[in-house]
PyMOL Python script that loads the backbone (N, CA, C, O; Angstrom):
from pymol import cmd

cmd.read_pdbstr("""\
ATOM      1  N   MET A   1     148.430  61.618-101.232  1.00  0.00           N
ATOM      2  CA  MET A   1     148.996  61.992-102.486  1.00  0.00           C
ATOM      3  C   MET A   1     149.441  60.420-102.792  1.00  0.00           C
ATOM      4  O   MET A   1     149.948  60.168-103.885  1.00  0.00           O
ATOM      5  N   ILE A   2     149.176  58.997-101.468  1.00  0.00           N
ATOM      6  CA  ILE A   2     148.855  57.855-102.056  1.00  0.00           C
ATOM      7  C   ILE A   2     148.032  57.441-102.451  1.00  0.00           C
ATOM      8  O   ILE A   2     148.144  56.604-103.346  1.00  0.00           O
ATOM      9  N   LYS A   3     146.712  57.862-101.935  1.00  0.00           N
ATOM     10  CA  LYS A   3     145.050  58.342-102.669  1.00  0.00           C
ATOM     11  C   LYS A   3     144.808  58.085-104.447  1.00  0.00           C
ATOM     12  O   LYS A   3     144.001  57.537-105.197  1.00  0.00           O
ATOM     13  N   TRP A   4     146.414  59.081-104.533  1.00  0.00           N
ATOM     14  CA  TRP A   4     146.113  59.387-106.412  1.00  0.00           C
ATOM     15  C   TRP A   4     146.612  58.683-106.833  1.00  0.00           C
ATOM     16  O   TRP A   4     146.337  58.432-108.006  1.00  0.00           O
ATOM     17  N   ALA A   5     147.885  57.749-106.013  1.00  0.00           N
ATOM     18  CA  ALA A   5     148.781  56.939-106.623  1.00  0.00           C
ATOM     19  C   ALA A   5     147.723  55.619-106.848  1.00  0.00           C
ATOM     20  O   ALA A   5     147.747  55.026-107.926  1.00  0.00           O
ATOM     21  N   ILE A   6     146.959  55.272-105.955  1.00  0.00           N
ATOM     22  CA  ILE A   6     146.147  54.059-105.809  1.00  0.00           C
ATOM     23  C   ILE A   6     144.786  54.082-107.112  1.00  0.00           C
ATOM     24  O   ILE A   6     144.326  53.160-107.786  1.00  0.00           O
ATOM     25  N   ILE A   7     144.445  55.558-107.069  1.00  0.00           N
ATOM     26  CA  ILE A   7     143.619  55.879-108.159  1.00  0.00           C
ATOM     27  C   ILE A   7     144.209  55.289-109.013  1.00  0.00           C
ATOM     28  O   ILE A   7     143.721  54.181-109.239  1.00  0.00           O
ATOM     29  N   PHE A   8     145.009  55.528-109.564  1.00  0.00           N
ATOM     30  CA  PHE A   8     146.186  55.655-111.437  1.00  0.00           C
ATOM     31  C   PHE A   8     146.783  54.272-111.266  1.00  0.00           C
ATOM     32  O   PHE A   8     147.315  53.818-112.279  1.00  0.00           O
ATOM     33  N   PHE A   9     146.804  53.208-109.736  1.00  0.00           N
ATOM     34  CA  PHE A   9     147.297  51.796-110.181  1.00  0.00           C
ATOM     35  C   PHE A   9     145.901  51.079-110.705  1.00  0.00           C
ATOM     36  O   PHE A   9     145.815  50.203-111.566  1.00  0.00           O
ATOM     37  N   ILE A  10     144.839  51.687-109.953  1.00  0.00           N
ATOM     38  CA  ILE A  10     143.869  51.001-110.152  1.00  0.00           C
ATOM     39  C   ILE A  10     142.814  51.028-112.138  1.00  0.00           C
ATOM     40  O   ILE A  10     141.927  50.390-112.704  1.00  0.00           O
ATOM     41  N   ILE A  11     143.685  52.143-112.401  1.00  0.00           N
ATOM     42  CA  ILE A  11     142.987  53.214-113.410  1.00  0.00           C
ATOM     43  C   ILE A  11     143.823  51.913-114.850  1.00  0.00           C
ATOM     44  O   ILE A  11     143.236  51.526-115.861  1.00  0.00           O
ATOM     45  N   SER A  12     145.214  51.552-114.443  1.00  0.00           N
ATOM     46  CA  SER A  12     146.679  50.906-114.852  1.00  0.00           C
ATOM     47  C   SER A  12     146.160  49.720-115.279  1.00  0.00           C
ATOM     48  O   SER A  12     146.391  49.229-116.384  1.00  0.00           O
ATOM     49  N   LEU A  13     145.310  49.139-114.247  1.00  0.00           N
ATOM     50  CA  LEU A  13     145.130  47.718-114.349  1.00  0.00           C
ATOM     51  C   LEU A  13     143.489  47.358-115.180  1.00  0.00           C
ATOM     52  O   LEU A  13     143.188  46.268-115.667  1.00  0.00           O
ATOM     53  N   VAL A  14     142.641  48.561-115.157  1.00  0.00           N
ATOM     54  CA  VAL A  14     141.450  48.552-115.595  1.00  0.00           C
ATOM     55  C   VAL A  14     141.493  48.399-117.191  1.00  0.00           C
ATOM     56  O   VAL A  14     141.159  47.514-117.979  1.00  0.00           O
ATOM     57  N   ALA A  15     142.015  49.577-117.289  1.00  0.00           N
ATOM     58  CA  ALA A  15     142.837  49.948-118.705  1.00  0.00           C
ATOM     59  C   ALA A  15     143.561  48.316-119.691  1.00  0.00           C
ATOM     60  O   ALA A  15     143.151  47.839-120.749  1.00  0.00           O
ATOM     61  N   GLY A  16     144.943  47.754-118.622  1.00  0.00           N
ATOM     62  CA  GLY A  16     145.079  46.999-119.283  1.00  0.00           C
ATOM     63  C   GLY A  16     144.247  45.905-119.516  1.00  0.00           C
ATOM     64  O   GLY A  16     143.942  45.348-120.571  1.00  0.00           O
ATOM     65  N   PHE A  17     143.927  45.687-118.350  1.00  0.00           N
ATOM     66  CA  PHE A  17     142.614  43.752-118.597  1.00  0.00           C
ATOM     67  C   PHE A  17     141.724  44.352-119.832  1.00  0.00           C
ATOM     68  O   PHE A  17     141.319  43.679-120.780  1.00  0.00           O
ATOM     69  N   PHE A  18     141.534  45.532-119.665  1.00  0.00           N
ATOM     70  CA  PHE A  18     140.294  46.044-121.151  1.00  0.00           C
ATOM     71  C   PHE A  18     141.767  46.178-122.091  1.00  0.00           C
ATOM     72  O   PHE A  18     142.501  46.070-121.108  1.00  0.00           O
ATOM     73  N   GLY A  19     142.215  46.247-122.619  1.00  0.00           N
ATOM     74  CA  GLY A  19     143.519  46.044-124.233  1.00  0.00           C
ATOM     75  C   GLY A  19     144.384  47.172-124.156  1.00  0.00           C
ATOM     76  O   GLY A  19     145.541  47.074-124.564  1.00  0.00           O
ATOM     77  N   PHE A  20     143.877  48.401-123.598  1.00  0.00           N
ATOM     78  CA  PHE A  20     144.374  49.690-123.664  1.00  0.00           C
ATOM     79  C   PHE A  20     145.496  50.177-122.915  1.00  0.00           C
ATOM     80  O   PHE A  20     145.540  50.887-121.910  1.00  0.00           O
ATOM     81  N   THR A  21     146.804  49.408-123.934  1.00  0.00           N
ATOM     82  CA  THR A  21     147.845  49.110-123.471  1.00  0.00           C
ATOM     83  C   THR A  21     148.414  51.034-123.454  1.00  0.00           C
ATOM     84  O   THR A  21     149.061  51.470-122.502  1.00  0.00           O
ATOM     85  N   GLY A  22     148.236  51.433-123.991  1.00  0.00           N
ATOM     86  CA  GLY A  22     149.102  53.002-123.801  1.00  0.00           C
ATOM     87  C   GLY A  22     148.584  53.805-122.555  1.00  0.00           C
ATOM     88  O   GLY A  22     149.384  54.380-121.817  1.00  0.00           O
ATOM     89  N   VAL A  23     147.181  53.836-122.328  1.00  0.00           N
ATOM     90  CA  VAL A  23     146.944  54.403-121.154  1.00  0.00           C
ATOM     91  C   VAL A  23     147.386  53.388-120.085  1.00  0.00           C
ATOM     92  O   VAL A  23     147.891  53.895-119.084  1.00  0.00           O
ATOM     93  N   ALA A  24     147.277  51.893-120.117  1.00  0.00           N
ATOM     94  CA  ALA A  24     148.029  51.626-118.874  1.00  0.00           C
ATOM     95  C   ALA A  24     149.204  51.909-118.323  1.00  0.00           C
ATOM     96  O   ALA A  24     149.282  52.172-117.123  1.00  0.00           O
ATOM     97  N   ALA A  25     150.567  51.885-119.356  1.00  0.00           N
ATOM     98  CA  ALA A  25     151.213  52.306-119.095  1.00  0.00           C
ATOM     99  C   ALA A  25     151.438  53.614-119.057  1.00  0.00           C
ATOM    100  O   ALA A  25     152.655  53.612-119.242  1.00  0.00           O
ATOM    101  N   GLY A  26     151.146  54.689-118.953  1.00  0.00           N
ATOM    102  CA  GLY A  26     150.912  56.092-118.768  1.00  0.00           C
ATOM    103  C   GLY A  26     150.340  56.078-117.041  1.00  0.00           C
ATOM    104  O   GLY A  26     150.945  56.486-116.050  1.00  0.00           O
ATOM    105  N   ALA A  27     149.067  55.498-117.129  1.00  0.00           N
ATOM    106  CA  ALA A  27     148.583  55.527-115.678  1.00  0.00           C
ATOM    107  C   ALA A  27     149.222  54.826-114.318  1.00  0.00           C
ATOM    108  O   ALA A  27     148.899  54.994-113.142  1.00  0.00           O
ATOM    109  N   LYS A  28     150.352  53.891-114.958  1.00  0.00           N
ATOM    110  CA  LYS A  28     151.124  52.915-114.437  1.00  0.00           C
ATOM    111  C   LYS A  28     152.399  53.860-113.748  1.00  0.00           C
ATOM    112  O   LYS A  28     152.618  53.889-112.537  1.00  0.00           O
ATOM    113  N   GLY A  29     153.044  54.484-114.591  1.00  0.00           N
ATOM    114  CA  GLY A  29     154.302  55.847-114.640  1.00  0.00           C
ATOM    115  C   GLY A  29     154.076  56.837-113.744  1.00  0.00           C
ATOM    116  O   GLY A  29     154.914  57.212-112.924  1.00  0.00           O
ATOM    117  N   ILE A  30     152.291  57.557-113.934  1.00  0.00           N
ATOM    118  CA  ILE A  30     152.173  58.007-113.328  1.00  0.00           C
ATOM    119  C   ILE A  30     151.627  58.061-111.409  1.00  0.00           C
ATOM    120  O   ILE A  30     151.636  58.860-110.472  1.00  0.00           O
ATOM    121  N   ALA A  31     151.229  56.711-111.688  1.00  0.00           N
ATOM    122  CA  ALA A  31     151.368  56.098-110.253  1.00  0.00           C
ATOM    123  C   ALA A  31     152.675  55.427-109.966  1.00  0.00           C
ATOM    124  O   ALA A  31     152.395  54.328-109.486  1.00  0.00           O
ATOM    125  N   LYS A  32     153.703  55.546-110.022  1.00  0.00           N
ATOM    126  CA  LYS A  32     154.597  55.139-109.861  1.00  0.00           C
ATOM    127  C   LYS A  32     155.405  56.381-109.064  1.00  0.00           C
ATOM    128  O   LYS A  32     155.847  56.350-107.915  1.00  0.00           O
ATOM    129  N   ILE A  33     155.455  57.412-109.970  1.00  0.00           N
ATOM    130  CA  ILE A  33     155.853  58.844-109.709  1.00  0.00           C
ATOM    131  C   ILE A  33     155.355  59.278-108.626  1.00  0.00           C
ATOM    132  O   ILE A  33     156.000  59.745-107.687  1.00  0.00           O
ATOM    133  N   LEU A  34     153.746  59.105-108.715  1.00  0.00           N
ATOM    134  CA  LEU A  34     153.016  60.123-106.823  1.00  0.00           C
ATOM    135  C   LEU A  34     153.838  59.209-105.634  1.00  0.00           C
ATOM    136  O   LEU A  34     154.299  59.812-104.665  1.00  0.00           O
ATOM    137  N   PHE A  35     154.036  57.411-105.776  1.00  0.00           N
ATOM    138  CA  PHE A  35     154.093  56.930-104.809  1.00  0.00           C
ATOM    139  C   PHE A  35     155.326  57.095-104.349  1.00  0.00           C
ATOM    140  O   PHE A  35     155.597  57.061-103.149  1.00  0.00           O
ATOM    141  N   PHE A  36     156.273  57.310-105.390  1.00  0.00           N
ATOM    142  CA  PHE A  36     157.657  57.656-105.096  1.00  0.00           C
ATOM    143  C   PHE A  36     157.752  59.110-104.082  1.00  0.00           C
ATOM    144  O   PHE A  36     158.202  59.090-102.936  1.00  0.00           O
ATOM    145  N   ILE A  37     157.441  59.835-104.492  1.00  0.00           N
ATOM    146  CA  ILE A  37     156.622  61.597-104.498  1.00  0.00           C
ATOM    147  C   ILE A  37     156.478  61.495-103.008  1.00  0.00           C
ATOM    148  O   ILE A  37     157.361  61.982-102.303  1.00  0.00           O
ATOM    149  N   ALA A  38     155.269  60.806-102.380  1.00  0.00           N
ATOM    150  CA  ALA A  38     154.568  60.313-101.173  1.00  0.00           C
ATOM    151  C   ALA A  38     156.067  59.651-100.235  1.00  0.00           C
ATOM    152  O   ALA A  38     156.865  59.983 -99.359  1.00  0.00           O
ATOM    153  N   VAL A  39     155.862  58.965-100.792  1.00  0.00           N
ATOM    154  CA  VAL A  39     157.400  58.185 -99.712  1.00  0.00           C
ATOM    155  C   VAL A  39     158.706  59.645 -99.358  1.00  0.00           C
ATOM    156  O   VAL A  39     159.194  60.014 -98.290  1.00  0.00           O
ATOM    157  N   ALA A  40     158.880  60.080-100.570  1.00  0.00           N
ATOM    158  CA  ALA A  40     160.059  61.488-100.120  1.00  0.00           C
ATOM    159  C   ALA A  40     159.805  61.854 -99.054  1.00  0.00           C
ATOM    160  O   ALA A  40     160.371  61.713 -97.970  1.00  0.00           O
ATOM    161  N   ILE A  41     158.184  62.752 -99.617  1.00  0.00           N
ATOM    162  CA  ILE A  41     157.834  63.713 -98.312  1.00  0.00           C
ATOM    163  C   ILE A  41     157.658  63.365 -97.188  1.00  0.00           C
ATOM    164  O   ILE A  41     157.880  64.191 -96.303  1.00  0.00           O
ATOM    165  N   PHE A  42     157.207  62.050 -96.837  1.00  0.00           N
ATOM    166  CA  PHE A  42     157.316  61.142 -96.092  1.00  0.00           C
ATOM    167  C   PHE A  42     158.820  60.872 -94.853  1.00  0.00           C
ATOM    168  O   PHE A  42     159.189  60.784 -93.682  1.00  0.00           O
ATOM    169  N   LEU A  43     159.201  60.848 -96.356  1.00  0.00           N
ATOM    170  CA  LEU A  43     160.610  60.221 -94.646  1.00  0.00           C
ATOM    171  C   LEU A  43     161.538  61.666 -94.318  1.00  0.00           C
ATOM    172  O   LEU A  43     162.449  61.543 -93.499  1.00  0.00           O
ATOM    173  N   ILE A  44     161.327  62.935 -94.908  1.00  0.00           N
ATOM    174  CA  ILE A  44     161.665  64.127 -95.031  1.00  0.00           C
ATOM    175  C   ILE A  44     161.226  64.451 -93.513  1.00  0.00           C
ATOM    176  O   ILE A  44     161.932  64.698 -92.535  1.00  0.00           O
ATOM    177  N   VAL A  45     159.879  64.372 -93.640  1.00  0.00           N
ATOM    178  CA  VAL A  45     159.098  64.986 -91.904  1.00  0.00           C
ATOM    179  C   VAL A  45     159.502  63.817 -91.230  1.00  0.00           C
ATOM    180  O   VAL A  45     160.383  64.025 -90.396  1.00  0.00           O
ATOM    181  N   LEU A  46     158.988  62.227 -91.376  1.00  0.00           N
ATOM    182  CA  LEU A  46     160.286  62.030 -90.219  1.00  0.00           C
ATOM    183  C   LEU A  46     161.764  62.436 -90.128  1.00  0.00           C
ATOM    184  O   LEU A  46     162.024  62.784 -88.977  1.00  0.00           O
ATOM    185  N   ILE A  47     162.305  62.474 -90.552  1.00  0.00           N
ATOM    186  CA  ILE A  47     164.019  63.237 -90.129  1.00  0.00           C
ATOM    187  C   ILE A  47     163.766  64.364 -89.842  1.00  0.00           C
ATOM    188  O   ILE A  47     164.554  64.895 -89.059  1.00  0.00           O
ATOM    189  N   PHE A  48     162.753  65.072 -90.272  1.00  0.00           N
ATOM    190  CA  PHE A  48     162.470  66.374 -89.410  1.00  0.00           C
ATOM    191  C   PHE A  48     162.014  66.776 -87.893  1.00  0.00           C
ATOM    192  O   PHE A  48     162.268  67.683 -87.101  1.00  0.00           O
ATOM    193  N   GLY A  49     161.167  65.554 -87.926  1.00  0.00           N
ATOM    194  CA  GLY A  49     160.256  64.975 -86.458  1.00  0.00           C
ATOM    195  C   GLY A  49     161.476  64.761 -85.560  1.00  0.00           C
ATOM    196  O   GLY A  49     161.750  65.533 -84.641  1.00  0.00           O
ATOM    197  N   VAL A  50     162.299  63.516 -85.912  1.00  0.00           N
ATOM    198  CA  VAL A  50     162.882  63.319 -85.154  1.00  0.00           C
ATOM    199  C   VAL A  50     164.307  63.932 -84.484  1.00  0.00           C
ATOM    200  O   VAL A  50     164.909  63.572 -83.472  1.00  0.00           O
ATOM    201  N   PHE A  51     164.694  65.331 -85.756  1.00  0.00           N
ATOM    202  CA  PHE A  51     166.096  66.291 -85.492  1.00  0.00           C
ATOM    203  C   PHE A  51     165.120  67.364 -84.858  1.00  0.00           C
ATOM    204  O   PHE A  51     165.377  68.308 -85.605  1.00  0.00           O
ATOM    205  N   LEU A  52     164.322  67.768 -84.116  1.00  0.00           N
ATOM    206  CA  LEU A  52     163.654  68.650 -84.185  1.00  0.00           C
ATOM    207  C   LEU A  52     162.748  68.023 -82.398  1.00  0.00           C
ATOM    208  O   LEU A  52     162.556  68.765 -81.434  1.00  0.00           O
ATOM    209  N   GLY A  53     162.473  66.945 -82.452  1.00  0.00           N
ATOM    210  CA  GLY A  53     162.487  66.678 -81.090  1.00  0.00           C
ATOM    211  C   GLY A  53     160.878  67.083 -80.988  1.00  0.00           C
ATOM    212  O   GLY A  53     160.232  66.888 -79.958  1.00  0.00           O
ATOM    213  N   VAL A  54     160.396  67.589 -82.023  1.00  0.00           N
ATOM    214  CA  VAL A  54     158.437  68.111 -81.672  1.00  0.00           C
ATOM    215  C   VAL A  54     158.021  67.407 -83.600  1.00  0.00           C
ATOM    216  O   VAL A  54     158.525  67.154 -84.694  1.00  0.00           O
ATOM    217  N   LEU A  55     156.808  67.408 -82.850  1.00  0.00           N
ATOM    218  CA  LEU A  55     156.058  67.168 -83.807  1.00  0.00           C
ATOM    219  C   LEU A  55     155.336  68.024 -85.070  1.00  0.00           C
ATOM    220  O   LEU A  55     154.249  68.545 -84.821  1.00  0.00           O
ATOM    221  N   VAL A  56     156.025  68.213 -86.682  1.00  0.00           N
ATOM    222  CA  VAL A  56     156.137  68.260 -86.822  1.00  0.00           C
ATOM    223  C   VAL A  56     154.428  69.199 -87.778  1.00  0.00           C
ATOM    224  O   VAL A  56     154.238  70.381 -88.062  1.00  0.00           O
ATOM    225  N   PHE A  57     153.465  67.829 -88.002  1.00  0.00           N
ATOM    226  CA  PHE A  57     152.444  68.152 -88.527  1.00  0.00           C
ATOM    227  C   PHE A  57     151.577  69.379 -88.035  1.00  0.00           C
ATOM    228  O   PHE A  57     150.530  69.668 -88.615  1.00  0.00           O
TER     229      PHE A  57
END
""", "prot")
cmd.dss("prot")
cmd.show_as("cartoon", "prot")
cmd.util.cbc("prot")
cmd.orient("prot")
C-alpha cells in the first residue's frame, strides 16, 4: 500500500510540474488516503502483535 502511495505522489509531482493541477490534486489526495490507511493497518497489526505476544504476520 505504501508503494501505491509513493506512485501516486510521484504522479502528483510530475502532473504539477507540467501544469495539470487538477490531476496533481487528485493524485495527491489518493496518495494521502493510501498513506494513512497503510499507517492505520500497521498500527493495528503492531497492537495485536504486542497484546497477543506472537508474530501476527
